[in-house]
C-alpha positions in Angstrom: 4.1 -33.8 74.9 4.0 -37.0 76.9 7.6 -38.7 76.2 7.5 -42.3 76.6 9.5 -43.3 79.2 10.4 -46.7 78.9 12.1 -48.1 82.0 14.6 -51.2 82.0 12.6 -54.0 82.5 15.3 -56.9 82.3 18.7 -56.9 83.9 21.2 -55.1 82.1 23.3 -57.2 80.5 20.1 -58.5 78.8 20.0 -54.8 77.1 23.6 -54.9 76.7 23.5 -57.3 74.5 20.6 -56.3 72.4 22.2 -52.4 72.2 25.2 -51.2 70.1 23.0 -49.5 67.2 24.2 -46.5 65.7 20.8 -44.8 65.9 19.5 -46.6 69.0 20.9 -48.4 72.0 23.9 -48.7 73.7 27.9 -47.4 72.6 29.1 -44.2 71.1 27.1 -44.4 68.2 24.2 -44.1 69.7 24.8 -41.9 72.8 26.3 -39.6 70.3 22.8 -39.7 68.2 21.0 -39.2 71.4 23.0 -35.4 72.6 21.0 -32.0 72.2 21.3 -30.1 68.7 20.9 -26.9 68.8 20.2 -27.2 64.8 17.4 -30.0 66.0 15.7 -27.6 68.7 15.7 -24.2 66.8 12.5 -22.6 65.3 13.5 -23.0 61.5 11.0 -20.5 60.2 14.0 -19.3 57.9 17.1 -21.2 56.8 19.5 -19.3 58.7 17.6 -19.9 62.1 19.4 -23.1 63.2 22.6 -21.3 62.5 24.5 -20.0 65.3 23.0 -16.4 66.2 25.4 -13.5 65.3 23.2 -10.8 66.9 19.8 -10.2 68.6 17.0 -8.9 66.0 15.3 -6.4 68.5 12.4 -4.7 66.9 13.7 -1.4 67.1 11.5 1.0 69.0 11.1 4.1 66.5 10.7 1.6 63.3 7.1 0.6 65.1 5.6 4.1 64.8 3.6 5.3 61.3 1.8 7.9 61.4 -1.7 7.5 59.6 -5.7 9.1 59.5 -7.2 9.9 63.0 -3.6 9.9 64.8 -3.3 6.4 64.9 0.6 6.0 65.5 1.2 2.2 65.8 1.8 -0.6 63.3 3.9 -2.8 64.9 4.1 -5.4 61.6 3.2 -8.7 63.0 6.1 -10.8 60.6 8.7 -8.4 62.2 7.3 -9.0 65.5 6.9 -12.6 64.9 10.6 -12.6 63.8 11.5 -11.2 66.7 10.3 -13.7 68.9 11.8 -16.8 67.0 14.9 -15.5 67.0 14.9 -14.2 70.5 13.5 -17.6 71.7 16.1 -19.5 69.6 19.0 -17.3 71.1 18.2 -18.3 74.0 17.8 -21.8 73.6 21.5 -21.4 72.2 22.9 -19.9 75.8 23.1 -23.2 77.0 23.6 -26.0 74.0 26.2 -24.0 72.6 28.2 -24.7 75.4 27.0 -28.6 75.3 28.1 -28.5 71.6 31.2 -27.1 72.3 31.5 -29.4 75.2 30.7 -32.9 73.5 33.0 -31.7 70.5 35.8 -33.5 72.2 36.9 -36.7 73.7 35.0 -37.6 77.0 35.9 -37.5 80.2 34.3 -41.2 81.2 32.7 -43.5 79.0 30.8 -47.1 79.5 28.2 -48.4 77.0 25.3 -46.7 78.6 26.7 -43.5 79.4 29.0 -40.3 78.1 30.6 -37.7 80.4 32.2 -34.6 79.1 33.8 -32.4 81.2 36.3 -29.3 81.1 37.7 -26.2 83.3 38.2 -22.9 81.3 38.7 -19.5 82.8 37.7 -20.5 86.5 34.7 -22.4 85.7 33.9 -26.2 85.8 31.4 -27.2 83.2 30.3 -31.1 82.2 27.5 -32.7 80.3 26.2 -36.2 80.6 24.0 -38.3 78.2 22.7 -41.4 79.7 20.9 -44.8 78.6 17.5 -44.5 80.6 15.1 -47.0 78.8 15.3 -49.0 75.9 15.8 -46.1 73.6 15.3 -43.1 76.3 18.3 -41.2 77.1 18.7 -38.4 79.9 20.6 -35.4 79.4 22.5 -32.9 82.6 24.6 -30.1 81.6 26.3 -28.7 85.1 28.5 -25.7 85.0 29.9 -23.7 88.3 33.1 -21.8 90.0 35.9 -24.3 89.9 36.1 -26.9 92.7 32.6 -26.6 93.0 30.9 -30.0 94.3 28.6 -30.8 93.3 28.0 -28.7 90.2 24.8 -26.7 89.9 22.7 -27.9 87.2 21.9 -25.4 84.3 20.2 -28.0 82.0 18.5 -31.0 82.2 16.6 -33.4 79.5 15.2 -36.7 78.5 15.0 -38.0 74.5 13.2 -40.8 73.5 14.6 -42.3 70.2 12.1 -45.1 69.5 11.6 -44.9 65.7 13.9 -42.4 64.7 17.5 -42.8 63.1 18.4 -39.7 62.4 21.0 -37.7 64.8 19.4 -36.0 67.4 15.9 -37.2 66.4 13.7 -37.6 68.9 11.0 -36.7 71.1 11.2 -35.7 75.1 11.9 -32.3 77.0 14.6 -30.1 77.9 14.5 -27.7 80.9 16.9 -24.5 81.7 17.5 -22.3 84.3 18.9 -19.0 83.8 19.9 -18.1 87.5 22.0 -20.9 87.0 23.6 -20.4 83.7 24.9 -16.8 84.5 26.0 -17.6 88.1 28.5 -19.7 85.9 28.3 -17.5 83.2 27.8 -13.9 83.9 28.3 -12.2 80.5 25.0 -14.5 78.8 23.3 -11.3 81.0 20.1 -13.4 81.3 20.3 -13.7 85.4 16.6 -15.2 86.0 13.9 -17.2 84.8 13.5 -20.8 83.3 12.8 -22.0 79.8 10.8 -25.2 79.2 11.3 -26.9 75.8 8.9 -30.0 74.9 10.6 -31.2 71.4 9.3 -34.2 68.6 11.7 -33.7 65.7 12.6 -35.7 62.3 13.3 -35.1 59.2 9.6 -35.6 57.9 8.2 -32.9 61.0 9.5 -30.4 63.7 6.9 -29.6 66.6 9.1 -27.5 69.3 6.8 -26.1 72.6 8.4 -23.7 74.4 7.5 -22.1 77.7 9.4 -18.7 79.2 8.7 -18.3 82.7 10.1 -15.0 84.1 13.0 -14.1 81.7 14.7 -11.1 81.9 15.8 -11.6 78.4 18.7 -10.6 77.1 18.9 -7.6 74.3 21.4 -6.4 72.4 22.9 -3.0 73.2 23.8 -2.5 69.9 20.3 -2.1 68.8 19.7 1.4 71.4 20.7 4.7 71.3 24.3 4.9 73.6 23.8 1.3 73.6 21.7 1.3 76.8 19.0 -0.6 77.0 16.1 0.5 78.5 15.2 -1.1 82.2 12.0 -1.6 81.6 12.7 -4.4 78.2 14.8 -6.5 80.8 12.0 -6.5 83.2 11.2 -10.6 83.6 8.4 -11.4 80.8 7.0 -15.0 80.1 5.2 -16.5 77.0 4.6 -19.5 75.5 5.1 -20.8 71.7 4.4 -23.5 69.8 6.0 -24.2 66.1 5.2 -26.8 63.9 6.7 -27.0 60.3 6.6 -29.9 57.5 8.9 -29.4 55.2 7.2 -29.6 51.9 3.8 -28.4 53.0 3.8 -25.3 55.5 3.7 -24.6 59.2 2.3 -22.5 62.0 3.5 -20.9 64.9 1.1 -19.8 67.7 2.6 -16.9 70.1 1.6 -16.0 73.5 3.8 -12.9 74.9 4.7 -10.1 76.6 5.2 -7.5 73.9 6.2 -3.3 74.3 5.3 -1.3 72.3 7.0 2.2 71.8 3.8 3.5 70.5 1.1 5.6 72.1 -1.9 2.7 72.1 -4.7 5.3 73.5 -3.7 7.7 70.4 -2.9 10.7 72.9 1.0 9.9 74.5 3.6 7.7 73.7 4.4 4.8 75.7 7.6 6.5 77.3 7.2 3.6 80.3 8.0 1.0 78.2 4.8 -1.1 79.8 4.5 -4.4 78.1 1.1 -5.6 76.5 -0.2 -9.2 75.9 0.3 -9.7 72.5 -1.2 -13.0 71.0 -0.5 -14.4 67.7 -1.0 -17.3 64.9 1.2 -17.4 61.8 0.2 -19.9 59.0 1.8 -20.6 56.1 1.2 -23.2 53.0 3.4 -24.0 50.2 1.5 -23.8 46.7 1.9 -25.8 43.8 4.2 -23.4 42.3 6.4 -23.7 44.5 5.7 -20.5 46.0 4.8 -20.1 50.3 1.4 -18.1 51.4 1.2 -17.1 54.8 -1.0 -14.8 56.9 -0.2 -13.5 60.5 -3.0 -12.9 62.8 -2.2 -10.5 66.0 -4.4 -8.8 68.8 -2.7 -6.6 71.8 -4.7 -6.3 75.0 -3.7 -5.0 78.0 -0.8 -3.0 79.0 -1.1 0.8 78.2 -3.4 0.7 76.5 -6.3 3.7 77.8 -9.7 3.7 77.3 -11.8 3.6 75.0 -9.1 1.5 73.6 -9.8 -1.9 74.3 -8.0 -3.7 71.9 -5.6 -3.3 69.0 -5.8 -5.9 66.2 -3.8 -6.5 63.2 -3.0 -8.7 60.2 -0.4 -9.3 57.7 -0.4 -11.3 54.3 2.4 -12.4 53.2 4.3 -14.3 50.6 7.6 -15.8 49.7 9.4 -17.4 46.5 10.7 -20.9 48.3 10.6 -22.8 52.1 12.3 -20.9 54.5 12.8 -18.1 52.5 12.0 -14.6 54.1 8.6 -13.2 53.2 7.4 -9.9 51.9 4.0 -8.3 52.7 1.3 -7.9 49.9 -1.4 -6.8 52.7 -1.7 -5.5 56.6 -4.0 -3.9 58.8 -3.9 -2.4 62.3 -6.9 -0.9 64.1 -7.8 0.3 67.1 -11.0 -1.1 69.0 -13.5 -0.2 71.6 -14.8 -2.6 74.2 -17.7 -3.6 72.2 -15.2 -3.9 68.8 -16.2 -0.2 67.3 -13.1 0.8 65.5 -12.0 4.0 66.6 -8.9 4.3 64.2 -6.8 2.3 62.2 -4.7 1.8 58.8 -4.7 -0.7 55.9 -2.6 -1.2 53.1 -3.1 -3.5 50.0 -0.3 -4.1 47.7 3.1 -2.8 49.1 4.4 -1.6 46.3 6.3 1.1 47.9 8.3 -1.9 49.6 7.6 -4.6 46.8 6.2 -4.4 43.6 5.6 -7.8 43.5 3.9 -8.7 46.6 0.4 -10.0 46.6 -2.9 -9.8 48.6 -4.0 -12.5 50.7 -4.8 -15.6 50.4 -8.3 -17.2 50.9 -7.3 -20.4 52.1 -6.5 -18.6 55.0 -10.4 -17.1 55.5 -11.9 -13.6 55.7 -9.8 -10.6 56.1 -10.4 -8.2 59.1 -11.3 -5.3 58.0 -11.9 -1.4 59.2 -15.3 -1.0 59.2 -17.0 -5.0 60.4 -15.4 -6.6 63.3 -17.4 -9.6 62.7 -14.8 -10.1 60.3 -12.2 -9.7 62.7 -9.9 -13.4 63.4 -11.8 -15.2 65.8 -9.8 -18.6 65.8 -7.7 -17.8 68.9 -6.4 -20.9 71.0 -7.4 -22.2 74.5 -4.0 -22.6 75.2 -0.3 -21.6 73.4 1.8 -24.5 75.9 -0.4 -27.2 75.1 2.0 -28.8 72.5 -0.6 -28.7 69.7 -0.3 -26.6 66.4 -1.9 -24.4 64.9 -3.6 -25.5 61.6 -2.4 -24.7 58.4 -4.1 -25.0 54.6 -2.7 -28.8 53.7 -1.7 -29.9 56.9 
């Protein structure tokens, strides 16, 4: 998004005279309201997403295996993969914002009418965070950290927020940029040694739009999800991705994903992906609140490249899911996964409706999301793939 940067066009004394608002302008309350918050900048797909992450959710390498007719041995449940992306992205945003939130809970070391700076030294690390008024209702962020005595402190995170028209704390539109190499130099236990995360946001009580672009991040994978507590090196290799999340409370939302995902199963239907080569994955998820209060959703996926071996050119998937209410974990009512050749013909695949073994209340696909792919006709495959996954443009959902 284009942040409206309103530079001071009047003498500072005039701006100060007009300030003092508890929501925007100058003064402690306005500056505090303009600070970043994990709760405001997280992808709140379910209610617990805005809480401090306690562990990584990593799709277990064995859980993606599902044998079926024709030897098709790959079924990465799309909603499970979608949740893995949401929790992974949120957890990496939290890596920097937890330090900021902990710091600003204390009394600032320096304060003026237009800026507040918090500092701390702990365990041989100096940290500092500054929020500063830069325009009529615009503010800058800077979080720096490094070994005690380092001058100047290396900058870990920068950001801006425009609060024009916003009254809630942490509400507004802006950007945030995180350098994980610098974060890791100060906090090696964070385990993310390289890559950057760029966040564009526009958040309020009425709607949340968050775009995240990950560039060359060596994602932190939780070793508790792997045998012998050892994360395979291939999963820690730098990967990139782009994600646009949008939610309107009381209506619905969407999430579009472009990611490099590792699938343990044999994409060529003959051997497993023992080298854990990542594949290029695209997903589009949509959901809306129905008149009875339930939430109906559908996720479409397309996997290409990576360890796919001819004649397999792509893996097509769809999952339809329902939830009892907003921000509740859904249950699957239908899923399909199939391997297609370059012409779109199905090589092999599986499809199930009414997942009675898991949930007898699961429902099939909602017709408002359009035709559902099937195993025999590639003309019904999802065709609405976005041109961009980093353009700040939400994917439309019914009733949007």
